[in-house]
N, C-alpha and C positions, 0 to 999 in steps of 0.2 A: 421207316428209315429216316424220313424227313424230321420226324419228331425227335429221334435220337440225336440227329445233327444239331437241331435247334437247342436241345438240352445241353449238349457239349459246348456250344457257342456261348450259352448263358452262364454255365457253371465254371468253365475254364478261367475266364478273367477274374471271377470272384476268388477262386482258389489262389491264383497268382497274387492278388491283392493281399490276402491273408498272409501269404508267405513273405511278401515284401515288408508288410507291417511288422511281422514277427522278427524278421532279420534286422530291421531298423531298430527295434526295441532292444534287442540283444547288443547290437553295435553301439547304441547310445548308453549302454550300461544300466538299463532299467530291469534287466533280468528276463525279459520276454514275457509272453502271456502266462506262463506257469506261475511266475512271481505275482502277477496281478490277481490270479485266482487264489493265492494263499497256499499254493502247493510247495513253496520253497520256504524253508525256515528262515525267520528273520533274526539275526543275531542281536538286534537292538530291542527285542521284546522285553518289556519291563517285568520286574519280579511280581508285581501285583497281578498282572494278567496271568502269569504262570500259576500263581497261588489260586486264583479264581478258577482256572481250568482244573487244577488238581482237586480243589474242593468239590467242583461239580462232578468230576469222575468218581471221587470217593462216595458221594451221595448216590450216584447212578449205579455203581458196581459194588459198593460196600467197601469197608476198610480192607486193606491188604492183610491177609492172614498168613501166618507161618505154617505152611503145609508140610515142611520137612520134619517138624517135631512131633 
């Protein structure tokens, strides 16, 4: 039981710190931690980067084929 209490006392403040940092990032307009991980689309992504990604995916999965015909 003492070990569980010690674990709660150590982990609790760390979780609160992560919550406060995340809320501060959203409040300051940085988009929060999801934007830092690249999980949010960036509207300012340039066309060259998009073309490079398309070319990579085309090489990886092959050209898009017309399956309806």
